[in-house]
GUTOR-226426 format. One line per 10 residues: their letters; for each residue x, y, z of N, C-alpha, C. Coordinates in steps of 0.02 Angstrom, whole numbers, plus 50000, padded with zeros to 5 digits. Atoms other than C-alpha are relative to their C-alpha. Example, Ala and Ser with C-alpha at 12.3 -4.5 7.8 and 13.67 -1.06 7.14 Angstrom:
as = 50045 49941 50000 50615 49775 50390 50045 50060 50000  49958 49941 49997 50684 49947 50357 49961 50055 50037
! end
This chain:
mfkggtalli = 50042 49940 50000 50000 50000 50000 50044 50063 50000  49965 49936 49999 50053 50180 49970 49983 50037 50064  50012 49964 49938 50073 50290 50123 50018 50074 49992  49982 49930 49993 50075 50476 50163 50006 50038 49935  49988 49959 50059 50152 50588 50031 49998 49961 49936  50001 50042 50061 50171 50444 49908 49929 49990 49976  50070 50010 50018 49984 50409 49912 49970 50063 49970  50026 49936 50026 49947 50594 49884 50027 50014 49930  49971 49993 50067 50066 50599 49736 49964 49956 49949  50036 50047 50044 49982 50445 49661 49931 50027 49984
atmilgvlmd = 50067 49974 50011 49811 50524 49686 50000 50059 49952  49994 49942 50045 49867 50684 49599 50012 49977 49929  49986 50027 50067 49938 50586 49452 49939 49968 49970  50061 50034 50024 49780 50480 49438 49949 50051 49976  50050 49950 50017 49670 50635 49435 50016 50033 49932  49980 49969 50063 49770 50716 49294 49991 49953 49941  50004 50049 50055 49779 50558 49188 49927 49982 49986  50071 50018 50008 49595 50515 49219 49963 50055 49962  50033 49944 50033 49537 50689 49166 50021 50005 49927  49974 49998 50069 49648 50685 49012 49968 49944 49959
gidgsivnva = 50029 50057 50036 49582 50512 48964 49927 50010 49985  50072 49989 50010 49399 50558 48988 49988 50049 49943  50012 49949 50051 49413 50713 48879 50026 49980 49932  49980 50025 50065 49499 50614 48742 49944 49964 49964  50054 50039 50032 49336 50518 48712 49931 50026 50015  50067 49979 49979 49192 50610 48796 49965 50043 49947  50030 49951 50045 49167 50737 48657 49966 49967 49940  50027 50029 50062 49134 50619 48510 49925 49986 50003  50071 50018 49994 48966 50561 48576 49956 50063 49999  50038 49937 49999 48914 50744 48592 50002 50037 49933
lpsiahgfgt = 49991 49963 50063 48965 50795 48414 49934 50009 49962  50064 49987 50034 48792 50766 48335 49959 50055 50033  50037 49948 49964 48713 50873 48470 50030 50069 49989  49966 49936 50013 48844 51009 48446 49987 50024 49929  50013 49982 50070 48821 51004 48256 49929 50026 49991  50070 49977 50004 48632 51019 48275 49993 50069 50032  50007 49938 49964 48651 51159 48401 50027 50060 49963  49970 49945 50036 48763 51265 48291 49982 50000 49926  50023 50002 50070 48683 51214 48125 50057 49993 49950  49942 50008 50044 48847 51156 48047 50001 49931 49969
dtsvvswvti = 49997 50064 50035 48901 51010 47938 50047 49952 50037  49962 50053 49967 48991 50848 47980 50075 50010 49997  49928 49988 50007 49161 50914 47926 50024 50055 50047  49979 49943 49958 49171 51082 48015 49999 49982 50074  50005 50016 49929 49114 51010 48181 50057 49954 50023  49945 50044 49982 49260 50887 48174 50057 50038 50034  49947 49960 49969 49374 51031 48227 49993 50004 50076  50007 50004 49927 49302 51015 48402 50045 49945 50027  49956 50055 49981 49399 50852 48411 50071 50011 49975  49934 49992 50031 49543 50892 48292 50043 50049 50039
syflmlagll = 49961 49948 49966 49597 51050 48384 50030 49974 50065  49976 50028 49936 49614 50955 48548 50059 49953 49989  49947 50048 50012 49719 50813 48479 50061 50032 49967  49944 49965 50032 49824 50933 48374 50045 50032 50053  49960 49970 49946 49879 51024 48532 50040 49946 50037  49965 50055 49966 49922 50858 48615 50060 49976 49958  49946 50025 50043 50025 50800 48465 50057 50050 49996  49948 49950 50010 50117 50965 48446 50037 50021 50062  49970 49972 49939 50153 51009 48627 50021 49949 50052  49982 50052 49951 50176 50843 48718 50075 49997 50012
lpfgriadag = 49927 50007 49993 50363 50829 48683 50032 50063 50029  49971 49940 49969 50406 51013 48721 49985 50005 50075  50017 49998 49928 50312 51007 48887 50041 49947 50038  49960 50052 49968 50404 50845 48926 50071 50024 50013  49932 49974 49991 50572 50930 48899 50003 50051 50056  50001 49949 49948 50525 51077 49010 49993 49968 50069  50011 50033 49936 50462 50964 49149 50062 49961 50022  49941 50041 49984 50617 50854 49139 50058 50042 50026  49947 49956 49976 50725 51006 49179 49986 50024 50071  50014 49982 49930 50654 51013 49356 49938 50041 50009
hirkvfllgf = 50060 49959 49996 50487 51094 49320 49936 49958 49999  50058 50043 49999 50368 50949 49349 49941 50034 50035  50053 49967 49961 50270 51045 49481 49968 50056 49960  50026 49942 50036 50252 51202 49375 49959 49978 49939  50034 50021 50061 50203 51111 49215 49934 49965 50017  50060 50037 49983 50078 50997 49301 49945 50047 50026  50049 49952 49974 49993 51139 49396 49975 50045 49943  50020 49960 50058 49993 51244 49237 49950 49961 49958  50045 50042 50039 49911 51098 49147 49930 50000 50029  50066 50001 49968 49770 51088 49274 49964 50068 49992
vvftagstac = 50030 49934 50004 49741 51277 49272 49976 50015 49929  50018 49986 50070 49742 51293 49082 49944 49954 49977  50053 50047 50020 49636 51136 49058 49933 50021 50029  50063 49979 49967 49506 51198 49183 49974 50064 49969  50022 49938 50032 49503 51372 49105 49972 49986 49931  50025 50018 50066 49483 51295 48932 49933 49965 50004  50065 50035 49992 49342 51182 48994 49944 50050 50014  50050 49949 49984 49251 51332 49067 49981 50039 49937  50014 49962 50062 49269 51428 48903 49961 49958 49950  50037 50044 50045 49207 51276 48805 49926 50000 50018
alspslslli = 50069 50004 49977 49050 51264 48911 49961 50064 49987  50033 49936 50008 49012 51449 48891 50002 50027 49929  49991 49975 50068 49051 51462 48705 49933 50011 49965  50063 49986 50035 48909 51548 48610 50002 49984 49925  49994 50016 50071 48976 51497 48439 50049 49942 49991  49956 50056 50013 49065 51351 48358 50073 50023 49996  49931 49974 50006 49219 51458 48321 50032 50008 50069  49974 49991 49932 49239 51503 48505 50008 49932 50035  49994 50067 49971 49209 51321 48555 50065 49967 49976  49938 50029 50027 49351 51264 48440 50061 50034 50030
asrvvqgiga = 49944 49963 49969 49465 51402 48506 50010 49979 50072  49996 50021 49930 49424 51349 48684 50028 49929 50005  49972 50068 50001 49464 51168 48639 50076 50002 49989  49928 49991 50008 49636 51229 48584 50031 50012 50069  49975 49986 49932 49662 51300 48759 49998 49937 50043  50007 50062 49962 49598 51139 48836 50054 49949 49980  49949 50046 50024 49717 51038 48727 50069 50017 50024  49935 49979 49973 49866 51141 48785 50008 49974 50071  49998 50026 49931 49824 51098 48965 50006 49924 50002  49997 50073 50002 49798 50915 48920 50070 49976 49981
aalaavapmi = 49932 50019 50020 49970 50908 48836 50047 50005 50059  49958 49993 49941 50051 50972 48995 49989 49943 50050  50016 50055 49953 49961 50843 49103 50026 49933 49974  49979 50063 50029 49999 50700 48984 50076 49993 50000  49927 50002 50002 50183 50747 48972 50031 49986 50069  49971 50002 49933 50211 50756 49160 49982 49937 50038  50023 50057 49961 50112 50607 49225 50052 49943 50006  49950 50053 49993 50245 50475 49182 50060 50021 50041  49941 49976 49962 50381 50585 49258 49988 49999 50075  50015 50005 49928 50291 50588 49425 50018 49930 50024
cvkllpsehl = 49985 50070 49982 50306 50398 49426 50076 49988 50001  49929 50017 50009 50487 50394 49367 50046 50041 50045  49952 49955 49967 50565 50545 49454 49981 50019 50072  50020 49975 49934 50462 50587 49609 49980 49945 50049  50021 50055 49956 50403 50419 49677 50059 49955 50017  49946 50047 49983 50515 50294 49769 50006 49946 49947  49988 50047 50054 50595 50172 49648 49964 49933 50010  50034 50064 49988 50513 50022 49733 49927 50002 49980  50070 49993 50022 50344 50091 49677 49993 50013 49925  50001 49979 50071 50393 50122 49495 49952 49957 49959
grslgimsva = 50041 50044 50041 50313 49969 49415 49926 50007 50016  50070 49996 49979 50154 49981 49517 49969 50067 49980  50027 49934 50016 50134 50169 49489 49989 50008 49925  50010 49997 50073 50160 50154 49300 49940 49959 49979  50059 50041 50014 50031 50015 49298 49936 50036 50017  50059 49961 49979 49908 50124 49394 49987 50056 49951  50008 49946 50049 49940 50266 49272 49967 49975 49936  50027 50028 50062 49903 50155 49122 49926 49982 50009  50070 50019 49987 49743 50088 49201 49956 50062 50005  50039 49939 49992 49685 50264 49248 49987 50033 49932
salgfalgpa = 50008 49970 50067 49714 50327 49070 49949 49960 49959  50046 50043 50038 49624 50178 48992 49929 50005 50029  50066 49995 49968 49483 50191 49120 49966 50066 49982  50028 49935 50019 49461 50376 49081 49974 50000 49929  50021 50004 50070 49453 50343 48894 49938 49956 49994  50058 50045 50003 49329 50202 48927 49938 50033 50027  50058 49968 49968 49216 50306 49039 49973 50059 49960  50019 49939 50037 49213 50456 48921 49935 49995 49962  50062 50003 50039 49078 50399 48798 49937 49990 50042  50059 50012 49958 48959 50332 48931 49983 50062 50041
lggflvgmls = 50012 49940 49960 48981 50485 49041 49974 50057 49955  50022 49949 50047 48963 50600 48890 49928 49989 49978  50068 50015 50020 48807 50511 48832 49949 50016 50054  50046 49985 49944 48728 50526 49004 49990 50075 50008  50004 49927 49989 48769 50712 49022 49962 50034 49943  50035 49970 50057 48710 50756 48846 49926 49981 50001  50069 50023 49999 48553 50650 48864 49958 50031 50055  50037 49975 49943 48504 50714 49036 50001 50076 50005  49993 49928 49993 48567 50893 49025 50012 50032 49931  49983 49973 50066 48659 50964 48872 50074 49988 49989
whwiflinip = 49929 50012 50014 48828 50953 48785 50046 50045 50041  49958 49954 49960 48891 51100 48889 50027 49965 50062  49981 50031 49938 48901 50985 49040 50059 49952 49993  49940 50042 50007 49036 50874 48965 50063 50041 50014  49944 49956 49984 49149 51025 48992 49995 50027 50072  50009 49973 49932 49074 51094 49153 50023 49950 50054  49981 50050 49951 49109 50929 49241 50074 50002 50016  49927 49996 49988 49296 50964 49224 50020 50052 50051  49981 49944 49958 49291 51121 49330 50015 49978 50072  49983 50022 49931 49278 51041 49505 50059 49952 50001
igvlgvvlgh = 49943 50046 50002 49401 50905 49452 50065 50039 49993  49940 49959 50009 49525 51037 49393 50019 50037 50063  49986 49964 49938 49510 51138 49553 50030 49952 50051  49973 50050 49954 49539 50980 49655 50071 49981 49980  49933 50016 50024 49690 50940 49546 50051 50052 50019  49954 49946 49980 49768 51110 49580 50016 49996 50075  49990 50005 49927 49742 51089 49768 50046 49941 50016  49959 50059 49987 49814 50912 49769 50072 50010 49975  49933 49988 50026 49960 50967 49660 50041 50045 50045  49964 49955 49954 50006 51109 49778 50021 49963 50063
lslpreetsk = 49985 50036 49939 50001 50989 49925 50051 49945 49991  49961 50061 50008 50092 50842 49849 50064 50007 49958  49943 49996 50045 50214 50897 49713 50057 50040 50031  49943 49965 49969 50387 50941 49781 50032 50049 49951  49960 49956 50042 50495 51082 49717 50067 49966 49987  49939 50035 50019 50645 51015 49622 50057 50048 49985  49944 49962 50025 50818 51074 49579 49992 50006 49924  50011 49989 50072 50806 51151 49407 50066 50001 49962  49943 49994 50045 50925 51141 49261 49978 50039 49939  50015 49961 50060 50934 51233 49096 49950 49964 49956
vtvdlkgtfl = 50050 50029 50044 50781 51203 48989 50025 50002 49928  49976 50005 50069 50831 51142 48816 49943 49975 49955  50055 50016 50045 50680 51147 48701 50016 50029 49932  49989 49977 50068 50702 51157 48514 49938 50037 49976  50059 49961 50016 50579 51299 48488 49988 50004 49924  50007 49997 50073 50614 51312 48302 49971 49934 49973  50025 50065 50021 50587 51125 48279 49928 49990 50020  50069 50006 49976 50429 51132 48384 49952 50038 49954  50042 49959 50044 50359 51272 48276 49991 49967 49932  50003 50030 50067 50402 51184 48113 49957 49936 50000
lfsgvgsgvi = 50039 50062 49996 50329 51016 48169 49926 50015 50010  50069 49983 49985 50171 51093 48241 49966 50031 49939  50029 49966 50058 50143 51205 48089 49992 49951 49941  50004 50049 50054 50179 51062 47968 49941 49953 50008  50056 50046 49987 50057 50942 48049 49934 50038 49994  50061 49961 50004 49927 51080 48067 49980 50016 49929  50015 49985 50070 49941 51129 47884 49974 49938 49963  50023 50062 50031 49921 50948 47831 49929 49983 50020  50068 50015 49975 49766 50927 47939 49949 50047 49967  50045 49953 50033 49688 51085 47866 49987 49978 49928
alervsypde = 50008 50023 50069 49720 51019 47690 49954 49940 49996  50043 50059 50000 49638 50853 47733 49927 50018 50013  50069 49985 49980 49485 50929 47815 49963 50041 49947  50033 49955 50048 49450 51060 47679 49992 49969 49931  50003 50029 50066 49469 50941 47532 49929 49979 49981  50069 50020 50014 49284 50896 47548 49959 50058 49971  50035 49942 50028 49237 51071 47486 50028 50015 49930  49975 49994 50068 49252 51078 47295 50028 50069 49984  49978 49932 50017 49273 51268 47290 50062 50020 50040  49940 49984 49960 49421 51259 47411 50058 49954 49984
rmvcvvfavl = 49947 50046 50018 49531 51136 47318 50068 50035 49996  49936 49965 50004 49665 51268 47286 50027 50014 50070  49979 49991 49931 49668 51306 47472 50033 49936 50026  49973 50065 49979 49698 51121 47503 50070 49989 49972  49935 50009 50032 49842 51116 47378 50052 50043 50035  49953 49954 49967 49924 51268 47459 50021 49973 50068  49983 50025 49933 49913 51194 47634 50037 49933 49997  49964 50064 50007 49970 51022 47574 50073 50012 49983  49931 49983 50018 50125 51097 47492 50036 50030 50060  49971 49968 49941 50155 51203 47647 50018 49947 50053
avvllalfal = 49986 50054 49952 50144 51046 47756 50063 49963 49982  49941 50037 50022 50274 50955 47652 50064 50041 50012  49942 49956 49992 50393 51105 47655 50018 50006 50074  49987 49990 49928 50375 51134 47843 50027 49936 50032  49976 50062 49971 50399 50950 47886 50070 49983 49976  49932 50009 50025 50553 50942 47774 50048 50045 50038  49958 49954 49961 50622 51095 47863 50009 49975 50072  49994 50029 49933 50584 51010 48030 50053 49945 50000  49950 50054 50004 50687 50859 47975 50070 50028 49998  49934 49968 50004 50833 50972 47929 50019 50031 50067
eslrsrnplf = 49986 49969 49935 50818 51066 48093 50018 49947 50052  49985 50055 49954 50816 50901 48188 50071 49975 49992  49931 50023 50013 50980 50851 48105 50052 50050 50026  49952 49948 49979 51062 51017 48151 49998 50015 50074  50009 49979 49930 50993 51042 48326 50038 49955 50048  49967 50039 49948 51090 50989 48480 49949 49964 50044  50052 50029 49958 50927 50952 48570 49934 49994 49961  50061 50006 50041 50798 50897 48439 49943 49969 50040  50057 50032 49968 50622 50846 48488 50008 49924 49997  49979 50069 50006 50671 50676 48421 50046 49996 49939
dvrlfkirdl = 49949 50007 50052 50812 50616 48309 49970 49966 49939  50031 50029 50060 50745 50590 48133 50044 49946 49969  49957 50053 50025 50895 50478 48098 49975 49931 50021  50029 50063 49979 50800 50344 48193 49956 49969 49946  50045 50026 50052 50685 50329 48043 50037 49964 49944  49962 50043 50046 50826 50244 47949 49990 49926 50018  50011 50069 49977 50777 50088 48049 49935 49974 49968  50057 50025 50038 50661 49989 47935 49945 49973 50045  50051 50029 49957 50573 49892 48072 49962 50052 50040  50033 49946 49963 50538 50051 48170 49949 50035 49955
dltllsytli = 50044 49966 50047 50463 50135 48016 49936 49960 49988  50058 50042 50016 50350 49989 47975 49954 49991 50061  50040 50008 49939 50294 49964 48156 49962 50064 50016  50034 49936 49989 50255 50149 48177 49944 50011 49949  50051 49993 50052 50161 50148 48011 49938 49958 50017  50056 50044 49983 50054 49999 48063 49963 50027 50061  50029 49975 49937 50024 50071 48238 49960 50064 49987  50034 49937 50014 49978 50244 48171 49937 49989 49959  50059 50014 50042 49859 50175 48039 49945 49967 50041  50051 50031 49957 49771 50067 48169 49963 50053 50039
nlvymgvlyi = 50031 49947 49960 49740 50220 48277 49963 50050 49955  50032 49954 50047 49698 50329 48126 49931 49975 49981  50064 50030 50019 49560 50210 48070 49953 49998 50060  50041 50006 49940 49499 50182 48248 49968 50067 50018  50026 49935 49981 49481 50368 48285 49954 50028 49946  50045 49979 50053 49403 50400 48114 49932 49968 50007  50063 50036 49990 49271 50267 48146 49965 50027 50063  50029 49974 49938 49246 50333 48323 49968 50069 49989  50030 49935 50017 49209 50503 48245 49934 49991 49963  50059 50009 50042 49081 50437 48120 49942 49964 50035
lpfymdlelg = 50053 50042 49970 48986 50311 48228 49946 50040 50037  50054 49964 49967 48895 50439 48338 49949 50031 49952  50045 49972 50050 48823 50521 48182 49955 49945 49971  50039 50056 50025 48767 50351 48115 49946 49980 50050  50048 50020 49949 48684 50306 48279 49946 50053 50010  50049 49945 49991 48599 50477 48290 49955 50007 49939  50038 49984 50060 48546 50505 48109 49963 49940 49971  50028 50058 50034 48512 50328 48049 49962 49953 50046  50033 50046 49954 48464 50227 48202 49957 50035 50052  50041 49963 49953 48385 50365 48305 50016 49985 50073
mtsmqsgvml = 49981 50016 49931 48482 50313 48460 50012 50064 50039  49988 49943 49957 48492 50432 48607 50074 50005 50015  49930 49990 49982 48656 50504 48667 50022 49949 50053  49984 50049 49948 48650 50387 48818 50011 49931 49969  49992 50065 50034 48627 50234 48706 50064 49998 49960  49937 49996 50038 48769 50291 48593 50060 49994 50045  49945 50002 49953 48881 50317 48743 50014 49930 50026  49992 50069 49977 48850 50141 48807 50031 49957 49945  49973 50038 50056 48886 50069 48634 50075 50014 49992  49930 49982 50008 49051 50164 48624 50042 49983 50061
llpsvvslil = 49964 50024 49941 49097 50102 48797 50029 49931 49989  49980 50070 50010 49113 49923 48733 50073 49991 49977  49931 50011 50022 49279 49941 48638 50051 50008 50056  49952 49988 49947 49369 50013 48788 49998 49946 50054  50006 50053 49950 49301 49880 48906 50036 49937 49976  49967 50060 50028 49360 49740 48790 50076 50008 50002  49927 49989 50001 49533 49817 48770 50029 50000 50071  49977 50001 49931 49548 49843 48958 50008 49929 50026  49998 50070 49978 49511 49659 48988 50060 49963 49970  49949 50038 50037 49637 49599 48858 50071 50026 50007
nvpvgnysdk = 49933 49970 50004 49783 49720 48874 50053 49966 50043  49949 50028 49954 49871 49647 49026 50017 49928 49982  49981 50069 50017 49858 49460 48983 50035 49995 49932  49966 50001 50065 49905 49493 48801 50071 50026 50007  49933 49972 49989 50051 49600 48858 50046 49949 50033  49959 50050 49965 50113 49464 48977 50018 49943 49953  49987 50056 50046 50096 49328 48845 50049 50020 49945  49956 49978 50055 50180 49431 48709 50072 50011 50025  49932 49993 49972 50328 49467 48826 50037 49933 49998  49968 50066 49996 50360 49280 48837 50004 49965 49933
hgrrtfaiia = 50005 50040 50061 50309 49215 48666 50003 50041 49935  49993 49959 50060 50332 49361 48546 49939 50042 49986  50053 49951 50011 50228 49508 48486 49972 49999 49929  50018 49995 50071 50217 49481 48298 49930 49975 49986  50065 50030 50013 50065 49368 48297 49943 50045 50024  50052 49957 49973 49963 49484 48408 49993 50064 49958  50003 49939 50040 50010 49637 48304 49964 49988 49934  50034 50017 50064 49952 49550 48144 49926 49987 50012  50071 50015 49985 49791 49485 48224 49961 50065 50011  50034 49936 49988 49749 49663 48279 49980 50032 49934
tvfgiaysav = 50017 49969 50065 49756 49724 48099 49946 49961 49964  50054 50040 50031 49646 49579 48041 49933 50020 50029  50062 49976 49970 49513 49632 48166 49982 50070 49974  50013 49933 50028 49533 49810 48100 49968 49996 49931  50030 50010 50066 49497 49750 47923 49928 49975 50008  50066 50031 49991 49348 49649 47987 49948 50052 50020  50052 49953 49978 49258 49788 48081 49990 50056 49948  50008 49950 50053 49292 49912 47939 49956 49972 49944  50040 50032 50052 49217 49788 47815 49926 49996 50020  50069 50002 49976 49061 49767 47923 49968 50069 49992
lyviepemgv = 50027 49932 50006 49038 49956 47926 49991 50021 49927  50007 49984 50071 49062 49963 47737 49933 49974 49972  50061 50030 50027 48912 49849 47707 49939 50011 50044  50054 49993 49952 48805 49899 47856 49943 50042 49972  50059 49962 50019 48628 49964 47829 49958 50011 50063  50040 49986 49940 48512 50046 47957 49949 49945 50016  50050 50052 49989 48385 49906 47931 50027 49941 50039  49969 50056 49964 48508 49784 48009 49997 50009 50076  50006 49988 49929 48483 49865 48179 50067 50008 50035  49941 49987 49959 48609 49869 48320 50048 49941 50004
vplvvvalgm = 49957 50059 49994 48679 49692 48308 50067 50009 49964  49935 49988 50032 48811 49737 48177 50043 50051 50037  49962 49951 49962 48859 49886 48284 50034 49968 50060  49970 50036 49944 48890 49772 48433 50061 49961 49975  49944 50037 50029 49001 49664 48321 50058 50048 49986  49948 49950 50014 49095 49821 48265 50034 50023 50064  49972 49977 49936 49117 49882 48444 50046 49948 50031  49957 50053 49974 49185 49714 48499 50064 49994 49959  49941 50003 50043 49302 49711 48348 50048 50056 50015  49956 49943 49984 49368 49884 48391 50036 49988 50066
glvwgfcgaa = 49967 50016 49937 49402 49826 48568 50054 49947 49992  49951 50052 50013 49492 49671 48505 50063 50028 49967  49942 49968 50033 49603 49780 48395 50048 50028 50052  49955 49970 49951 49670 49879 48542 50020 49952 50055  49981 50051 49951 49667 49729 48658 50062 49962 49977  49942 50035 50027 49791 49642 48543 50056 50047 49980  49949 49954 50027 49880 49795 48474 50037 50038 50054  49971 49954 49950 49910 49900 48631 50069 49980 50024  49936 50022 49972 50047 49802 48717 50047 49974 49946  49957 50032 50051 50110 49706 48564 50034 50052 49956
ssgrivdsle = 49970 49950 50045 50136 49854 48447 50045 50048 50038  49958 49956 49959 50203 49965 48586 50067 49967 50013  49938 50037 49987 50330 49831 48630 50043 49994 49938  49962 50006 50062 50380 49811 48447 50037 50065 49984  49967 49936 50012 50418 49997 48434 50064 50005 50041  49941 49997 49956 50537 49989 48583 50051 49947 49980  49954 50054 50018 50611 49822 48529 50041 50015 49938  49965 49987 50063 50660 49892 48359 50058 50049 50008  49949 49949 49987 50776 50022 48439 50060 49970 50036  49940 50019 49963 50954 50005 48503 49990 50018 50074
pkdkaigssl = 50009 49987 49929 50971 50002 48694 50006 50074 50019  49990 49930 49983 51033 50183 48698 49941 50044 49978  50056 49960 50027 50877 50241 48603 49932 49977 50026  50064 50028 49980 50743 50138 48690 49957 50049 50040  50038 49953 49960 50694 50281 48806 49956 50045 49956  50039 49958 50044 50634 50382 48656 49942 49962 49969  50053 50040 50031 50524 50237 48600 49931 50017 50024  50066 49984 49973 50381 50278 48718 49977 50069 49978  50018 49933 50024 50388 50462 48666 49976 49998 49928  50020 50007 50070 50379 50415 48482 49931 49968 49995
mtffmyigst = 50064 50035 50000 50235 50296 48518 49943 50047 50017  50052 49953 49979 50135 50430 48609 49988 50054 49947  50005 49948 50051 50173 50562 48477 49960 49974 49940  50034 50027 50059 50117 50450 48333 49928 49978 50016  50069 50016 49981 49963 50395 48431 49956 50062 49991  50039 49939 50006 49905 50576 48440 49999 50026 49928  50002 49983 50072 49955 50606 48258 49945 49959 49966  50053 50042 50028 49844 50459 48212 49931 50024 50019  50065 49975 49978 49702 50530 48316 49980 50064 49963  50013 49937 50034 49718 50702 48236 49984 49990 49926
vgtalfasll = 50008 50011 50072 49739 50646 48056 49939 49956 49986  50056 50044 50010 49610 50507 48075 49933 50037 50002  50062 49962 49994 49474 50626 48132 49991 50046 49940  50004 49954 50058 49514 50753 47995 49986 49963 49936  50008 50037 50062 49528 50623 47858 49931 49970 49993  50065 50033 50006 49369 50528 47898 49942 50049 50001  50051 49947 50006 49269 50687 47925 49996 50024 49928  49998 49978 50069 49325 50740 47752 49972 49947 49953  50026 50054 50042 49289 50569 47674 49924 49994 50006  50072 50003 49989 49116 50565 47753 49964 50057 49963
tsgagaggvp = 50032 49941 50031 49074 50741 47693 50006 49998 49924  49990 50004 50073 49148 50713 47519 49954 49947 49970  50042 50053 50026 49058 50548 47493 49926 50016 50002  50071 49980 49994 48894 50625 47550 49984 50061 49959  50011 49937 50036 48919 50782 47446 49969 50052 50045  50034 49961 49948 48877 50874 47606 50041 50059 50025  49961 49943 49979 49008 51011 47615 49957 50062 50007  50040 49940 49988 48922 51162 47693 49926 49986 50012  50070 50017 49988 48757 51067 47717 49990 49988 50075  50013 50011 49928 48691 51083 47896 49977 49928 50012
iedltseafm = 50012 50070 49987 48675 50914 47978 49925 49982 49999  50072 50015 49999 48485 50929 47998 49971 49995 49929  50024 50003 50069 48469 50947 47808 50031 49942 49961  49966 50056 50034 48574 50793 47769 49953 49940 49994  50046 50057 50010 48471 50652 47692 50034 49935 50020  49974 50066 49981 48489 50471 47746 50041 49969 49944  49964 50029 50057 48542 50418 47572 50069 50032 49992  49935 49965 50006 48679 50551 47566 50048 49979 50055  49956 50019 49944 48745 50507 47739 50028 49930 49990  49977 50069 50008 48753 50320 47702 50050 49994 49942
sgmsfamlwa = 49952 49999 50055 48842 50355 47538 50068 50024 50024  49937 49974 49973 48972 50459 47630 50033 49951 50048  49973 50047 49952 48992 50330 47767 50031 49939 49964  49972 50056 50038 49018 50188 47641 50066 50018 49967  49938 49976 50031 49149 50291 47551 50057 50003 50052  49949 49996 49947 49241 50324 47715 50022 49931 50023  49983 50067 49976 49233 50141 47768 50038 49959 49949  49958 50032 50052 49303 50084 47601 50073 50017 50012  49932 49978 49985 49457 50186 47643 50025 49970 50066  49981 50033 49937 49455 50113 47819 50026 49930 49987
vilsvvsmva = 49978 50067 50018 49470 49939 47743 50069 50003 49967  49936 49994 50036 49611 49994 47626 50057 50016 50048  49947 49981 49953 49711 50078 47764 50015 49944 50050  49989 50056 49954 49686 49928 47879 50040 49945 49966  49960 50049 50037 49755 49814 47743 50073 50022 49997  49931 49974 50001 49908 49926 47727 50032 49990 50069  49975 50010 49932 49927 49917 47917 50020 49927 50011  49984 50072 49993 49922 49726 47909 50064 49982 49963  49940 50015 50040 50053 49719 47771 50063 50026 50037  49943 49972 49963 50168 49833 47873 50016 49959 50062
ayavderkre = 49989 50041 49940 50143 49729 48031 50031 49933 49981  49974 50065 50022 50178 49567 47935 50072 50006 49977  49933 49992 50028 50335 49638 47855 50055 50004 50053  49951 49998 49945 50420 49658 48025 50003 49931 50031  49991 50067 49973 50491 49491 48078 50057 50001 50050  49949 49997 49947 50581 49499 48245 50045 49939 50001  49960 50062 49998 50640 49320 48224 50063 50007 49959  49941 49990 50042 50757 49370 48084 50050 50046 50034  49956 49953 49966 50826 49516 48185 50035 49965 50059  49970 50036 49943 50852 49405 48338 50051 49949 49977
aanrapds = 49952 50049 50026 50936 49271 48233 50064 50034 49978  49941 49963 50022 51052 49401 48158 50042 50023 50060  49964 49978 49940 51096 49466 48332 50036 49943 50034  49968 50058 49968 51135 49289 48392 50057 49972 49958  49950 50028 50044 51243 49249 48241 50070 50024 50020  49932 49980 49982 51431 49248 48278 50029 50047 49948  49967 49954 50047 51535 49386 48201 50044 49961 49953  49959 50035 50050 51616 49329 48041 50069 50030 49997
! end
């Protein structure tokens, strides 16, 4: 059992991770209600989700660097304050533009919390509690993500979408109080953050996301081309900056490792498809099946419950018997649930949806530990510490790009750019959803090929071979 200050530190860490996890999934179930409320289309409302994940992807590594220089207390408290302020602004937003801007603020706070939570376990807690505290952190994060849809569905159904943000205010205040009481002041060192690299990476990813989201509007194709070219240029400049910088966000030379590239590709595509489907499903349940927000929330709870049940035993088994089989099986389930959604019709009822939800849970149940382990295994011992950072970064990249891409595919396939959601016909929506799910199948197949192409047995055999 944890005692005294250690227990308080653990409680503070759990609160931050739990709040971050909940807000990563609570909003999706409310998107149809938000779109109806502001009279917008299925693509524009996606920015309520995209803006949040974009901040996480762009700022997670810089906040980690700042915290690692002895500023864990400051960054964590700042995260709670900014997150709570952003949540308040979200709840009070009178327009969609202000809601999206407030989600940006909320995402900045979430990035600070997500960056610091592992450091509390590693740097502030006694070493004998490291394994247990990291396990608790993982469970709290997964539990938060699992509870989000059900909690969001309940709040939207019983009250309104504003309450999915208002609920964060007392939690945030409690987090600030616990943080002040539990987090010690550390000896600080010089902060080494590659600000130029951060700007280039953030701007490059942001430009690419804008290009993806706006491609569904025929009269804005030139805007898409401009932002797509800008994204390529900025990301190329980021790569050059990473090679020159003494303290890069991450060393791009690592991408010379074939197995790392393929594993990251498979992992990112799995999350990209998952988050894209998670974006579309609430609209399908609302517009085509007439399900309430509470019913949708319960349905979206299933994937997280299944993955929670499977993650630990699959992780233990893969540690002993290898990860390749589980990583490949995860992609097969991804192909399967995407294919079901490609052929689904409203007349089939909820049974196919249950199958899809279970399939989504099986994907992350098999993929979570196996693919994460493969990313770390593909690196040299001196680089293994960066493996978890790369994994988290690409997870949020997948979440950001997946939401933008599938919102665009749905809107393009439906021919619904600029059409308010209440004016969208059933035929148009189903056409858009089928188009998006066709791409889900294709991307899942690519993910499977990438997972299959990595064969740890060959690498291990080469490492065991005597020097010639």
